[in-house]
C-alpha positions in Angstrom: -24.7 43.2 -9.0 -27.5 40.8 -9.8 -27.3 41.8 -13.5 -23.6 40.9 -13.8 -23.7 37.7 -11.7 -26.7 35.5 -12.3 -27.7 32.4 -10.4 -26.4 29.3 -12.2 -27.3 25.9 -10.7 -25.9 23.7 -13.5 -23.7 20.8 -12.5 -20.9 22.1 -14.7 -20.4 25.7 -15.4 -17.8 28.4 -14.4 -20.2 31.4 -15.0 -22.4 33.0 -12.4 -23.1 32.2 -8.8 -24.5 29.2 -6.8 -26.1 29.2 -3.4 -25.1 27.0 -0.5 -28.2 24.8 -1.0 -27.5 24.1 -4.7 -23.7 23.9 -4.1 -24.3 21.0 -1.6 -26.8 19.4 -3.9 -24.3 19.4 -6.8 -21.7 18.1 -4.4 -23.9 15.1 -3.7 -24.4 14.6 -7.5 -20.7 14.6 -8.0 -20.1 12.1 -5.1 -22.8 9.8 -6.6 -21.2 10.0 -10.1 -17.7 9.5 -8.6 -18.8 6.4 -6.7 -19.9 4.7 -9.9 -17.1 5.9 -12.2 -14.6 4.9 -9.5 -16.0 1.5 -8.9 -13.6 -0.5 -11.2 -10.6 0.9 -9.4 -12.1 0.4 -6.0 -12.6 -3.3 -6.8 -9.0 -3.4 -8.0 -7.8 -1.9 -4.8 -9.8 -4.3 -2.7 -8.2 -7.3 -4.5 -4.6 -6.0 -4.3 -4.3 -4.6 -0.7 -1.8 -6.8 1.1 -2.0 -5.2 4.6 -3.9 -2.6 6.4 -1.0 -0.1 5.9 -1.9 -0.1 2.2 -5.1 1.8 3.2 -2.9 4.7 3.9 -0.7 4.3 0.9 -2.9 3.9 -2.2 -0.1 5.4 -4.4 1.9 2.1 -4.1 -0.9 0.1 -5.5 -1.6 2.7 -8.2 2.0 2.6 -9.5 1.8 -1.2 -9.9 -1.7 -1.2 -11.5 -2.1 -2.0 -15.2 -1.8 1.1 -17.5 -5.5 0.9 -18.4 -6.5 1.0 -14.8 -4.1 3.9 -14.1 -5.5 5.9 -17.1 -9.1 5.2 -15.9 -8.4 6.5 -12.4 -6.6 9.6 -13.7 -9.5 10.4 -16.0 -11.9 9.9 -13.0 -9.9 12.3 -10.8 -9.7 14.9 -13.6 -13.5 14.6 -14.3 -14.5 14.9 -10.7 -12.0 17.7 -10.1 -13.3 19.8 -13.0 -16.9 19.3 -12.0 -16.2 20.3 -8.4 -13.9 23.2 -9.2 -16.6 24.7 -11.4 -18.9 24.7 -8.4 -16.2 26.1 -6.1 -15.7 29.1 -8.5 -19.4 29.9 -8.5 -19.7 29.6 -4.7 -16.8 31.9 -4.2 -18.3 34.4 -6.7 -21.5 34.4 -4.7 -19.6 34.9 -1.4 -17.4 37.7 -2.7 -20.2 39.3 -4.8 -17.7 39.5 -7.7 -15.4 37.3 -9.8 -12.1 37.1 -8.0 -9.9 35.1 -10.4 -6.9 34.8 -8.2 -8.9 33.5 -5.2 -10.8 31.1 -7.4 -7.6 29.7 -9.0 -5.8 29.4 -5.6 -8.7 27.4 -4.0 -9.0 25.2 -7.1 -5.3 24.5 -7.0 -5.5 23.5 -3.3 -8.4 21.2 -4.2 -6.5 19.6 -7.1 -3.4 19.0 -5.0 -5.5 17.3 -2.3 -7.2 15.2 -5.0 -3.7 14.1 -6.3 -2.8 13.0 -2.7 -4.5 9.8 -3.7 -1.5 8.9 -5.8 1.3 10.3 -3.6 3.6 8.1 -1.5 6.6 8.6 0.7 7.6 12.0 2.1 5.7 14.0 -0.6 2.4 12.5 0.6 2.6 14.7 3.8 2.5 17.8 1.7 -0.7 16.6 0.0 -2.2 15.7 3.3 -1.6 19.2 4.5 -3.5 20.4 1.4 -6.4 18.1 2.3 -6.6 19.7 5.7 -6.6 23.2 4.1 -9.2 22.0 1.6 -11.4 20.9 4.5 -11.4 24.4 6.0 -12.2 25.9 2.6 -15.2 23.5 2.3 -16.5 24.5 5.7 -16.1 28.1 4.6 -18.0 27.5 1.4 -20.9 25.8 3.2 -21.1 28.2 6.1 -20.8 31.6 4.4 -23.8 33.4 3.1 -23.8 34.6 -0.5 -23.7 38.3 -1.3 -25.8 37.6 -4.4 -28.1 34.6 -3.6 -29.0 36.0 -0.1 -30.8 38.8 -2.0 -32.9 36.4 -4.0 -36.5 35.9 -2.9 -37.1 32.7 -0.8 -38.0 29.6 -2.8 -40.4 27.1 -1.2 -38.9 24.3 -3.1 -35.4 25.0 -1.7 -36.2 23.4 1.6 -35.0 20.0 2.8 -37.8 17.4 2.7 -37.5 15.0 5.6 -40.3 12.8 4.3 -38.4 12.2 1.0 -35.2 11.5 2.9 -36.6 8.9 5.3 -39.2 7.5 2.9 -37.3 7.7 -0.4 -39.1 5.3 -2.8 -42.2 4.9 -0.7 -42.5 8.7 -0.4 -42.0 8.9 -4.2 -45.0 6.6 -4.8 -47.2 8.8 -2.6 -46.1 11.9 -4.4 -46.1 10.5 -8.0 -42.3 10.8 -8.2 -40.5 7.8 -9.6 -36.9 8.9 -9.4 -36.6 7.8 -5.7 -37.4 4.2 -6.9 -33.6 4.0 -7.7 -33.2 3.5 -4.0 -34.4 -0.1 -4.5 -31.2 -0.7 -6.5 -28.9 1.5 -4.4 -30.2 0.4 -0.9 -27.4 -2.0 -0.1 -24.6 0.1 -1.7 -22.4 2.9 -0.2 -24.3 5.3 -2.5 -27.6 4.8 -0.6 -27.1 7.6 1.9 -26.0 10.0 -0.8 -29.1 9.2 -2.9 -31.3 9.6 0.2 -29.9 13.1 0.8 -30.5 14.0 -2.9 -34.1 12.9 -2.4 -34.3 15.1 0.6 -32.9 18.1 -1.2 -35.0 17.6 -4.3 -38.2 16.2 -2.7 -40.2 19.5 -2.6 -39.3 20.3 -6.2 -40.3 16.8 -7.4 -43.6 16.7 -5.4 -44.5 20.3 -6.4 -43.9 19.6 -10.1 -45.9 16.3 -10.1 -48.8 17.4 -7.9 -49.0 21.0 -9.1 -50.9 22.1 -5.9 -53.2 25.2 -6.0 -52.5 26.0 -2.3 -49.0 26.3 -1.1 -50.0 26.1 2.6 -51.9 22.9 2.0 -48.9 21.4 0.1 -46.5 22.4 2.9 -48.8 20.9 5.6 -49.0 17.6 3.6 -45.2 17.4 3.3 -44.8 18.1 7.1 -47.2 15.3 7.9 -45.4 12.9 5.6 -42.1 13.9 7.2 -43.5 12.9 10.6 -44.9 9.6 9.4 -41.8 8.5 7.5 -39.5 9.8 10.2 -41.4 7.8 12.9 -41.4 4.7 10.7 -37.7 4.9 10.0 -36.5 5.8 13.5 -39.0 3.9 15.7 -41.4 1.6 13.9 -38.9 -0.4 11.7 -36.4 -1.1 14.6 -39.4 -2.1 16.8 -40.7 -4.4 14.0 -37.2 -6.1 13.7 -36.9 -6.4 17.4 -40.4 -8.0 17.6 -39.5 -10.4 14.8 -36.3 -11.4 16.6 -38.2 -11.9 19.9 -40.9 -14.1 18.1 -38.2 -16.3 16.5 -36.4 -16.6 19.8 -39.6 -17.6 21.6 -40.4 -20.2 18.9 -36.8 -21.5 19.1 -37.0 -21.9 22.9 -40.4 -23.7 22.6 -39.1 -26.2 20.1 -36.1 -27.0 22.3 -38.4 -27.7 25.3 -41.0 -29.7 23.4 -39.1 -31.5 20.7 -36.3 -33.9 21.9 -34.9 -34.2 18.4 -34.8 -30.5 17.8 -31.3 -30.0 19.3 -30.0 -32.8 17.0 -31.6 -31.1 14.0 -29.9 -27.8 14.9 -26.5 -29.5 15.4 -26.9 -31.3 12.1 -27.8 -28.0 10.4 -24.8 -26.2 12.0 -22.5 -29.1 11.0 -23.7 -29.1 7.4 -23.5 -25.3 7.1 -20.0 -25.3 8.5 -18.9 -28.0 6.1 -20.5 -26.1 3.1 -18.7 -22.9 4.2 -15.4 -24.8 4.7 -15.6 -26.5 1.2 -16.4 -23.1 -0.4 -13.1 -21.6 0.7 -10.7 -24.4 1.6 -9.6 -27.5 -0.4 -8.0 -29.1 2.6 -6.2 -28.4 5.9 -3.7 -29.8 8.3 -3.5 -29.2 12.1 0.2 -29.7 13.0 1.9 -29.2 16.3 3.1 -25.7 15.6 1.1 -24.7 12.6 -2.4 -24.8 11.1 -2.2 -25.1 7.3 -5.3 -24.3 5.2 -5.2 -24.7 1.4 -7.1 -22.7 -1.1 -7.5 -22.6 -4.9 -5.2 -19.8 -6.2 -7.7 -18.5 -8.8 -10.3 -18.0 -6.1 -7.9 -16.4 -3.7 -6.7 -13.8 -6.2 -10.3 -12.6 -6.7 -11.0 -12.1 -3.0 -10.7 -8.6 -1.6 -8.5 -7.7 1.4 -11.6 -7.8 3.6 -12.5 -11.3 2.3 -9.0 -12.6 2.9 -9.1 -11.3 6.4 -12.3 -13.1 7.1 -11.0 -16.3 5.6 -7.9 -16.2 7.8 -10.1 -15.5 10.9 -12.4 -18.4 9.9 -9.4 -20.7 9.5 -8.1 -19.7 13.0 -11.6 -20.4 14.5 -11.7 -23.8 12.8 -8.2 -24.6 14.0 -9.1 -23.7 17.6 -12.2 -25.9 17.5 -10.2 -28.9 16.2 -7.5 -28.4 18.8 -10.1 -28.2 21.6 -11.7 -31.4 20.3 -8.4 -33.2 20.2 -7.6 -32.1 23.7 -11.0 -33.2 24.9 -10.5 -36.7 23.4 -7.3 -37.0 25.2 -9.0 -36.3 28.6 -6.1 -34.0 29.6 -6.5 -32.7 33.2 -4.6 -29.5 32.6 -6.3 -28.9 29.2 -5.7 -25.5 27.6 -8.6 -23.7 25.9 -7.7 -22.8 22.3 -9.2 -19.7 20.8 -8.9 -17.7 17.6 -6.5 -15.3 19.3 -4.2 -18.2 20.3 -4.3 -19.8 16.8 -4.2 -16.9 14.4 -0.5 -16.4 14.6 0.2 -20.0 13.6 -2.6 -20.3 11.0 -1.3 -20.0 7.4 -3.1 -20.0 4.1 -1.4 -21.9 1.3 -1.8 -22.4 -2.4 -3.3 -25.8 -2.9 -1.4 -26.4 -6.1 2.2 -25.5 -5.2 2.1 -24.9 -1.4 3.2 -21.3 -1.6 2.3 -19.0 1.3 -0.7 -16.8 0.6 -1.8 -15.4 4.0 -0.6 -15.1 7.6 -1.0 -12.9 10.7 2.2 -11.6 12.3 1.9 -10.3 15.9 3.8 -7.0 16.6 7.4 -7.9 17.5 8.7 -4.4 18.3 9.9 -3.6 21.8 10.0 0.1 21.0 7.8 2.5 22.9 7.4 4.6 19.7 3.7 4.8 18.9 4.4 5.1 15.1 6.4 1.9 15.0 3.8 0.0 17.0 1.0 1.3 14.9 2.8 0.4 11.7 3.3 -3.2 12.9 -0.3 -3.5 13.9 -1.4 -2.3 10.4 0.9 -4.9 8.8 -0.4 -7.8 11.0 -2.5 -9.3 8.3 -0.2 -10.1 5.3 -1.6 -11.5 2.1 0.1 -12.4 -1.2 -1.2 -13.1 -4.7 -0.9 -16.6 -6.0 1.5 -17.0 -8.9 
Protein backbone atom coordinates (compact mmCIF):
# COMPACT_ATOMS: atom_id res chain seq x y z
CA UNK A 1 0.00 0.00 0.00
CA UNK A 2 2.75 2.42 0.92
CA UNK A 3 4.52 1.62 -2.35
CA UNK A 4 1.54 2.52 -4.53
CA UNK A 5 0.40 5.59 -2.58
CA UNK A 6 3.19 7.85 -1.40
CA UNK A 7 2.87 10.85 0.86
CA UNK A 8 2.71 14.02 -1.22
CA UNK A 9 2.51 17.34 0.67
CA UNK A 10 2.78 19.67 -2.34
CA UNK A 11 0.31 22.52 -2.55
CA UNK A 12 -0.85 21.33 -5.97
CA UNK A 13 -0.81 17.69 -7.02
CA UNK A 14 -3.39 14.96 -7.69
CA UNK A 15 -1.01 12.07 -6.98
CA UNK A 16 -0.41 10.29 -3.69
CA UNK A 17 -1.86 10.97 -0.26
CA UNK A 18 -1.76 13.78 2.29
CA UNK A 19 -2.22 13.66 6.05
CA UNK A 20 -4.72 15.72 8.05
CA UNK A 21 -1.91 17.92 9.31
CA UNK A 22 -0.55 18.82 5.88
CA UNK A 23 -4.05 19.02 4.39
CA UNK A 24 -5.02 21.71 6.89
CA UNK A 25 -1.69 23.51 6.36
CA UNK A 26 -2.25 23.57 2.60
CA UNK A 27 -5.79 24.78 3.23
CA UNK A 28 -4.35 27.75 5.15
CA UNK A 29 -1.95 28.48 2.29
CA UNK A 30 -4.85 28.46 -0.18
CA UNK A 31 -6.92 30.78 2.06
CA UNK A 32 -3.94 33.16 2.29
CA UNK A 33 -3.44 33.14 -1.49
CA UNK A 34 -7.17 33.59 -2.06
CA UNK A 35 -7.37 36.58 0.30
CA UNK A 36 -4.75 38.46 -1.76
CA UNK A 37 -5.85 37.37 -5.24
CA UNK A 38 -9.48 38.14 -4.36
CA UNK A 39 -8.68 41.57 -2.88
CA UNK A 40 -9.56 43.67 -5.99
CA UNK A 41 -13.01 42.11 -6.21
CA UNK A 42 -13.59 42.46 -2.45
CA UNK A 43 -12.82 46.19 -2.74
CA UNK A 44 -15.20 46.42 -5.69
CA UNK A 45 -17.93 44.68 -3.68
CA UNK A 46 -17.46 47.01 -0.73
CA UNK A 47 -17.96 50.04 -2.98
CA UNK A 48 -21.03 48.72 -4.80
CA UNK A 49 -23.14 47.19 -2.00
CA UNK A 50 -26.30 49.29 -1.75
CA UNK A 51 -27.93 47.54 1.23
CA UNK A 52 -27.24 44.78 3.73
CA UNK A 53 -29.34 42.37 1.66
CA UNK A 54 -26.61 42.50 -1.00
CA UNK A 55 -24.35 40.64 1.44
CA UNK A 56 -26.56 37.61 0.74
CA UNK A 57 -26.80 38.22 -2.99
CA UNK A 58 -23.30 38.75 -4.39
CA UNK A 59 -24.47 37.39 -7.75
CA UNK A 60 -26.42 40.59 -8.45
CA UNK A 61 -23.30 42.73 -8.08
CA UNK A 62 -21.18 40.24 -10.05
CA UNK A 63 -23.51 40.44 -13.07
CA UNK A 64 -23.29 44.25 -13.12
CA UNK A 65 -19.49 44.33 -12.64
CA UNK A 66 -17.15 45.29 -15.53
CA UNK A 67 -16.16 42.35 -17.74
CA UNK A 68 -12.54 42.58 -16.56
CA UNK A 69 -13.60 42.28 -12.93
CA UNK A 70 -15.88 39.34 -13.77
CA UNK A 71 -13.05 37.51 -15.55
CA UNK A 72 -10.68 38.20 -12.65
CA UNK A 73 -13.14 36.72 -10.15
CA UNK A 74 -13.84 33.68 -12.34
CA UNK A 75 -10.10 33.02 -12.69
CA UNK A 76 -9.73 33.38 -8.89
CA UNK A 77 -12.52 30.85 -8.23
CA UNK A 78 -11.06 28.39 -10.76
CA UNK A 79 -7.52 28.76 -9.35
CA UNK A 80 -8.63 28.25 -5.74
CA UNK A 81 -10.94 25.37 -6.69
CA UNK A 82 -8.24 23.49 -8.60
CA UNK A 83 -5.74 23.92 -5.76
CA UNK A 84 -8.25 22.79 -3.16
CA UNK A 85 -9.64 19.86 -5.17
CA UNK A 86 -6.12 18.50 -5.64
CA UNK A 87 -5.78 18.35 -1.86
CA UNK A 88 -9.25 16.82 -1.44
CA UNK A 89 -8.28 14.00 -3.86
CA UNK A 90 -5.14 13.14 -1.89
CA UNK A 91 -6.94 13.33 1.48
CA UNK A 92 -9.63 10.93 0.23
CA UNK A 93 -6.95 8.62 -1.17
CA UNK A 94 -5.35 8.56 2.27
CA UNK A 95 -8.64 7.86 4.08
CA UNK A 96 -9.71 5.10 1.67
CA UNK A 97 -6.23 3.61 1.29
CA UNK A 98 -6.73 3.57 -2.47
CA UNK A 99 -7.62 5.81 -5.40
CA UNK A 100 -11.43 5.97 -5.63
CA UNK A 101 -11.99 8.06 -8.74
CA UNK A 102 -15.79 8.20 -8.49
CA UNK A 103 -15.72 9.36 -4.86
CA UNK A 104 -13.03 11.94 -5.62
CA UNK A 105 -14.94 13.36 -8.59
CA UNK A 106 -18.22 13.50 -6.63
CA UNK A 107 -16.66 15.39 -3.71
CA UNK A 108 -14.82 17.74 -6.07
CA UNK A 109 -18.07 18.43 -7.95
CA UNK A 110 -19.86 19.30 -4.68
CA UNK A 111 -17.03 21.65 -3.76
CA UNK A 112 -17.09 23.33 -7.19
CA UNK A 113 -20.87 23.84 -7.04
CA UNK A 114 -20.61 25.36 -3.56
CA UNK A 115 -17.85 27.67 -4.86
CA UNK A 116 -20.10 28.76 -7.73
CA UNK A 117 -22.83 29.71 -5.23
CA UNK A 118 -20.93 33.00 -4.97
CA UNK A 119 -22.36 33.95 -8.37
CA UNK A 120 -25.85 32.45 -8.00
CA UNK A 121 -28.96 34.49 -7.41
CA UNK A 122 -32.68 33.84 -7.21
CA UNK A 123 -34.16 30.37 -6.64
CA UNK A 124 -31.09 28.56 -8.00
CA UNK A 125 -28.98 29.96 -5.14
CA UNK A 126 -30.78 27.67 -2.66
CA UNK A 127 -29.45 24.61 -4.52
CA UNK A 128 -25.94 25.97 -4.23
CA UNK A 129 -26.41 26.74 -0.53
CA UNK A 130 -27.44 23.11 -0.02
CA UNK A 131 -24.17 22.07 -1.66
CA UNK A 132 -22.29 24.39 0.73
CA UNK A 133 -23.89 22.57 3.67
CA UNK A 134 -22.94 19.18 2.20
CA UNK A 135 -19.43 20.49 1.53
CA UNK A 136 -19.15 21.49 5.19
CA UNK A 137 -19.86 17.91 6.30
CA UNK A 138 -17.30 16.62 3.76
CA UNK A 139 -14.70 19.01 5.18
CA UNK A 140 -15.41 17.83 8.74
CA UNK A 141 -15.00 14.26 7.53
CA UNK A 142 -11.68 15.03 5.82
CA UNK A 143 -10.31 16.69 8.96
CA UNK A 144 -11.58 14.12 11.46
CA UNK A 145 -10.86 10.81 9.70
CA UNK A 146 -7.50 9.08 10.14
CA UNK A 147 -5.59 8.15 7.00
CA UNK A 148 -5.08 4.50 6.14
CA UNK A 149 -1.67 5.35 4.69
CA UNK A 150 -0.30 8.28 6.74
CA UNK A 151 -1.35 6.71 10.06
CA UNK A 152 1.27 3.99 9.41
CA UNK A 153 4.06 6.54 8.87
CA UNK A 154 6.52 7.03 11.76
CA UNK A 155 5.76 10.11 13.92
CA UNK A 156 7.51 13.32 12.91
CA UNK A 157 8.59 15.70 15.68
CA UNK A 158 8.23 18.64 13.31
CA UNK A 159 4.58 17.83 12.58
CA UNK A 160 3.38 19.30 15.88
CA UNK A 161 1.66 22.61 16.42
CA UNK A 162 4.06 25.19 17.90
CA UNK A 163 2.11 27.47 20.24
CA UNK A 164 5.09 29.74 20.75
CA UNK A 165 5.23 30.48 17.01
CA UNK A 166 1.45 31.02 16.94
CA UNK A 167 1.38 33.51 19.83
CA UNK A 168 4.80 35.10 19.26
CA UNK A 169 4.93 35.06 15.42
CA UNK A 170 7.67 37.52 14.41
CA UNK A 171 9.16 37.86 17.93
CA UNK A 172 9.35 34.06 18.19
CA UNK A 173 10.94 34.07 14.72
CA UNK A 174 13.75 36.38 15.84
CA UNK A 175 14.48 34.10 18.83
CA UNK A 176 14.62 31.07 16.54
CA UNK A 177 16.50 32.65 13.60
CA UNK A 178 13.44 32.31 11.39
CA UNK A 179 12.54 35.42 9.40
CA UNK A 180 9.44 34.28 7.54
CA UNK A 181 7.22 35.24 10.57
CA UNK A 182 8.37 38.86 10.07
CA UNK A 183 5.64 39.09 7.42
CA UNK A 184 3.25 39.38 10.38
CA UNK A 185 4.42 43.01 10.74
CA UNK A 186 2.79 43.67 7.35
CA UNK A 187 -0.26 41.44 7.81
CA UNK A 188 -1.03 42.29 11.44
CA UNK A 189 -3.89 44.71 10.71
CA UNK A 190 -5.37 42.66 7.85
CA UNK A 191 -7.88 39.76 7.85
CA UNK A 192 -4.99 37.48 6.83
CA UNK A 193 -3.21 37.91 10.20
CA UNK A 194 -4.94 34.97 11.93
CA UNK A 195 -4.36 32.70 8.92
CA UNK A 196 -0.66 33.59 8.88
CA UNK A 197 -0.37 33.09 12.66
CA UNK A 198 -1.82 29.58 12.23
CA UNK A 199 0.69 28.87 9.46
CA UNK A 200 3.47 29.97 11.82
CA UNK A 201 2.10 27.56 14.42
CA UNK A 202 2.00 24.63 12.01
CA UNK A 203 5.43 25.36 10.48
CA UNK A 204 7.15 26.62 13.63
CA UNK A 205 8.87 23.38 14.66
CA UNK A 206 10.11 22.77 11.14
CA UNK A 207 11.53 26.28 10.77
CA UNK A 208 13.18 26.28 14.21
CA UNK A 209 14.65 22.80 13.74
CA UNK A 210 16.07 23.67 10.34
CA UNK A 211 17.62 26.96 11.47
CA UNK A 212 18.99 25.80 14.82
CA UNK A 213 19.84 22.22 13.81
CA UNK A 214 19.81 20.99 17.45
CA UNK A 215 21.86 17.96 18.52
CA UNK A 216 19.41 16.89 21.22
CA UNK A 217 15.71 16.57 20.36
CA UNK A 218 14.58 16.57 24.01
CA UNK A 219 16.40 19.83 24.66
CA UNK A 220 14.87 21.34 21.53
CA UNK A 221 11.35 20.27 22.55
CA UNK A 222 11.86 21.60 26.07
CA UNK A 223 13.00 24.97 24.68
CA UNK A 224 9.95 25.22 22.43
CA UNK A 225 7.60 24.36 25.31
CA UNK A 226 9.11 27.12 27.45
CA UNK A 227 8.75 29.61 24.61
CA UNK A 228 5.12 28.53 24.14
CA UNK A 229 4.42 29.28 27.81
CA UNK A 230 6.21 32.65 27.70
CA UNK A 231 4.56 33.90 24.50
CA UNK A 232 1.20 32.45 25.52
CA UNK A 233 1.27 34.31 28.84
CA UNK A 234 2.39 37.50 27.09
CA UNK A 235 -0.41 37.27 24.51
CA UNK A 236 -3.22 36.22 26.85
CA UNK A 237 -2.35 38.06 30.10
CA UNK A 238 0.58 40.47 29.92
CA UNK A 239 -0.47 42.49 26.83
CA UNK A 240 -4.09 43.07 27.99
CA UNK A 241 -2.81 44.01 31.46
CA UNK A 242 -0.32 46.44 29.90
CA UNK A 243 -3.06 48.09 27.82
CA UNK A 244 -5.35 48.27 30.85
CA UNK A 245 -2.56 49.84 32.93
CA UNK A 246 -1.86 52.39 30.19
CA UNK A 247 -5.55 53.28 30.01
CA UNK A 248 -5.71 53.64 33.81
CA UNK A 249 -2.63 55.91 33.82
CA UNK A 250 -4.10 58.15 31.10
CA UNK A 251 -7.41 58.30 32.94
CA UNK A 252 -5.64 59.25 36.22
CA UNK A 253 -3.65 61.98 34.44
CA UNK A 254 -6.83 63.26 32.76
CA UNK A 255 -8.66 63.43 36.14
CA UNK A 256 -5.69 65.21 37.78
CA UNK A 257 -5.56 67.83 35.01
CA UNK A 258 -9.29 68.54 35.34
CA UNK A 259 -8.97 69.10 39.10
CA UNK A 260 -5.81 71.25 39.00
CA UNK A 261 -6.06 73.18 35.73
CA UNK A 262 -9.14 75.45 35.41
CA UNK A 263 -8.45 75.93 31.69
CA UNK A 264 -8.10 72.22 30.96
CA UNK A 265 -11.83 71.70 30.29
CA UNK A 266 -11.76 74.62 27.84
CA UNK A 267 -8.79 73.07 26.07
CA UNK A 268 -10.60 69.72 25.82
CA UNK A 269 -13.76 71.38 24.51
CA UNK A 270 -11.73 73.31 21.94
CA UNK A 271 -9.96 70.11 20.85
CA UNK A 272 -13.28 68.22 20.55
CA UNK A 273 -14.82 71.13 18.63
CA UNK A 274 -11.85 71.37 16.24
CA UNK A 275 -11.71 67.60 15.71
CA UNK A 276 -15.45 67.46 15.02
CA UNK A 277 -15.17 70.28 12.47
CA UNK A 278 -12.24 68.56 10.75
CA UNK A 279 -14.19 65.30 10.52
CA UNK A 280 -17.25 67.16 9.28
CA UNK A 281 -15.32 68.99 6.55
CA UNK A 282 -13.67 65.74 5.48
CA UNK A 283 -17.01 64.13 4.59
CA UNK A 284 -19.59 66.92 4.16
CA UNK A 285 -19.59 70.04 2.00
CA UNK A 286 -22.59 71.54 3.74
CA UNK A 287 -25.80 70.64 5.56
CA UNK A 288 -29.30 71.92 6.29
CA UNK A 289 -31.46 71.12 9.33
CA UNK A 290 -35.04 71.55 8.14
CA UNK A 291 -38.26 70.91 9.99
CA UNK A 292 -38.78 67.38 8.67
CA UNK A 293 -35.45 66.53 7.09
CA UNK A 294 -31.71 66.74 7.73
CA UNK A 295 -29.82 67.26 4.47
CA UNK A 296 -26.10 66.56 4.29
CA UNK A 297 -24.19 67.20 1.06
CA UNK A 298 -21.12 65.26 -0.10
CA UNK A 299 -18.77 65.36 -3.06
CA UNK A 300 -19.89 62.67 -5.58
CA UNK A 301 -16.38 61.48 -6.49
CA UNK A 302 -15.57 60.84 -2.83
CA UNK A 303 -18.91 59.16 -2.17
CA UNK A 304 -18.49 56.62 -4.98
CA UNK A 305 -15.13 55.54 -3.56
CA UNK A 306 -16.53 54.81 -0.09
CA UNK A 307 -17.36 51.21 0.84
CA UNK A 308 -20.81 50.23 2.11
CA UNK A 309 -19.43 50.20 5.67
CA UNK A 310 -18.01 53.72 5.21
CA UNK A 311 -21.33 55.01 3.88
CA UNK A 312 -23.15 53.49 6.85
CA UNK A 313 -20.81 55.27 9.26
CA UNK A 314 -21.23 58.57 7.37
CA UNK A 315 -25.03 58.38 7.58
CA UNK A 316 -24.80 57.51 11.29
CA UNK A 317 -22.42 60.44 11.81
CA UNK A 318 -24.80 62.80 10.02
CA UNK A 319 -27.69 61.57 12.21
CA UNK A 320 -25.67 62.23 15.38
CA UNK A 321 -24.72 65.73 14.18
CA UNK A 322 -28.34 66.48 13.31
CA UNK A 323 -29.46 65.32 16.79
CA UNK A 324 -26.85 67.58 18.43
CA UNK A 325 -27.95 70.62 16.44
CA UNK A 326 -31.65 70.00 17.12
CA UNK A 327 -30.93 69.66 20.87
CA UNK A 328 -28.96 72.91 20.79
CA UNK A 329 -31.78 74.74 18.97
CA UNK A 330 -34.31 73.40 21.46
CA UNK A 331 -32.07 74.49 24.35
CA UNK A 332 -31.74 78.01 22.94
CA UNK A 333 -35.52 78.28 22.76
CA UNK A 334 -35.80 77.35 26.47
CA UNK A 335 -38.72 75.04 25.75
CA UNK A 336 -40.28 73.55 28.90
CA UNK A 337 -41.44 70.34 27.24
CA UNK A 338 -38.26 69.91 25.29
CA UNK A 339 -37.76 66.61 23.42
CA UNK A 340 -34.32 64.98 23.47
CA UNK A 341 -33.18 64.18 19.95
CA UNK A 342 -30.96 61.16 19.35
CA UNK A 343 -29.41 59.33 16.43
CA UNK A 344 -32.36 56.90 16.46
CA UNK A 345 -34.89 59.72 16.19
CA UNK A 346 -32.98 61.46 13.40
CA UNK A 347 -31.65 58.67 11.20
CA UNK A 348 -34.92 58.16 9.30
CA UNK A 349 -35.10 61.83 8.28
CA UNK A 350 -31.37 62.26 7.61
CA UNK A 351 -30.50 62.14 3.90
CA UNK A 352 -27.20 62.28 2.04
CA UNK A 353 -27.27 64.33 -1.16
CA UNK A 354 -24.94 65.03 -4.06
CA UNK A 355 -23.46 68.49 -3.50
CA UNK A 356 -23.40 69.20 -7.25
CA UNK A 357 -26.87 68.21 -8.47
CA UNK A 358 -28.78 67.48 -5.21
CA UNK A 359 -29.54 63.84 -6.13
CA UNK A 360 -30.28 61.47 -3.26
CA UNK A 361 -27.29 59.27 -2.37
CA UNK A 362 -28.11 57.74 1.02
CA UNK A 363 -30.99 57.23 3.43
CA UNK A 364 -32.31 54.91 6.12
CA UNK A 365 -35.80 53.46 5.84
CA UNK A 366 -37.44 51.97 8.91
CA UNK A 367 -39.31 48.68 8.36
CA UNK A 368 -42.86 49.51 7.23
CA UNK A 369 -44.28 46.00 7.02
CA UNK A 370 -47.13 45.02 9.33
CA UNK A 371 -46.68 41.36 8.48
CA UNK A 372 -45.72 38.84 11.15
CA UNK A 373 -43.69 36.89 8.59
CA UNK A 374 -40.09 36.79 9.87
CA UNK A 375 -38.65 36.65 6.35
CA UNK A 376 -40.41 39.86 5.30
CA UNK A 377 -39.34 41.69 8.46
CA UNK A 378 -35.76 40.44 8.09
CA UNK A 379 -35.59 41.57 4.44
CA UNK A 380 -36.85 45.06 5.35
CA UNK A 381 -34.29 45.36 8.15
CA UNK A 382 -31.51 44.34 5.74
CA UNK A 383 -32.68 46.98 3.28
CA UNK A 384 -32.84 49.74 5.91
CA UNK A 385 -29.63 51.42 4.77
CA UNK A 386 -30.03 52.40 1.13
CA UNK A 387 -27.15 53.90 -0.84
CA UNK A 388 -26.89 54.97 -4.48
CA UNK A 389 -23.89 55.83 -6.63
CA UNK A 390 -23.57 59.41 -7.78
CA UNK A 391 -24.09 59.98 -11.51
